[in-house]
C-alpha positions, 0 to 999 in steps of 0.5 A: 500500500502507498503512503497516505501521510508523508513528512519530509524535513518538517519544522515548526516553531511558535512565537513565545514573547520575543523568541521563536520556540522550535517545537518540531525539528526536521521530522521525516515520517511516512505512514502507509494506507491501512497503518495504525500508528501511536505517537508517544513522548513526554510533555513538550516533545511535540506530539500535539504539534505533529498531530495538528500538522497531520490534521491540517489544523496548522502548517509547517514552517518548512519541509514537505507535508503531503496527504494522499500524495497532495502537497498541502503547503500550496493550499489556501485556507478554503482548500485546506478546510475542504481537504480536512473535512474530506480526508481527516476524522478527529476523535478527542479525549473530551469527546467534544459532543454538543450537549443539546443534540442527540447522538444522531444529530451529533454524528450528522454535524460533519455532513452539515458542515460539508453541505450534504442534504438532510435527506441522506444525513440521518440514514448515514449517521444511523448506519455509523452509529450502528457500526460502533454498537449504538443502534439503540442509543441514537436518540439519547443526548450526551448526558444520557450516555456513559463515557464509553458510549460518548466516545463511540458517538465521537468515533461515529462522527469521525467516520461519517465523511468516510475520511482516509485518516482517523486522528485520535488524541488520547481517546481513552484518557477520560475512560476507566480501564475496561471501557478504554479497552473496549474503545481500543478494540473498536479502533483495532476492528476499524483498522482491520477494515482498512482505516488508517489511524494515527493516535497520540497517547501517553499510555504504553498499554494503549499504544500496544494496540497499534501496529507501530509506535513512534516516539518523540523527544525534544521535537525529534523522532527518537532514532532506533526506538520506532517499534511495533505494538506488542499486542497480537492482532488476533487477541485485540478484538 
């Protein structure tokens, strides 16, 4: 399978007062279609910045970033937004659901932003809620759902535009251990169906569900430390 995410010599800095803080230093990373990657590293290592770049929420200062073979540095704001909506599905630690909306309406939101007709939105949202095991919860609001169910709604919402990449930022961070394991088994199953997943986590037990672990330190990928997840594929589902 070909590369779906490619970074070559990517650098990123932020202005802090009168100084520029270099956060990422010449990052080279190739992620192939169907991969399941965990990004690990201590606080301040550049994990969130790298995720923001891959998620097209920010731009590198220099270097090359391509998604599905398309270089993103030349895209204007509207083109970047359209590409983000089409290619990227986001899953957050805090779920980011709209409290007043049902599970179904929350999952419809990305399709509303893309301007898809209402006649097809509900059916598509229902199908993805069924895919994550929430067929009987489509009318429930977030405060009527458990933490694991809220995260499943968030995963369904990330899937509705059929993105080529799922980005997950500490997806089990607000869940108990058992519920977190259930969510990770769902990610494994989605990956087995062909979804490309990039996940940030500080938890080695969570990272073990992925196929490959990338470790960052001081804005650089630690050489020789890139490794495979340690949980056997068959035992993860």
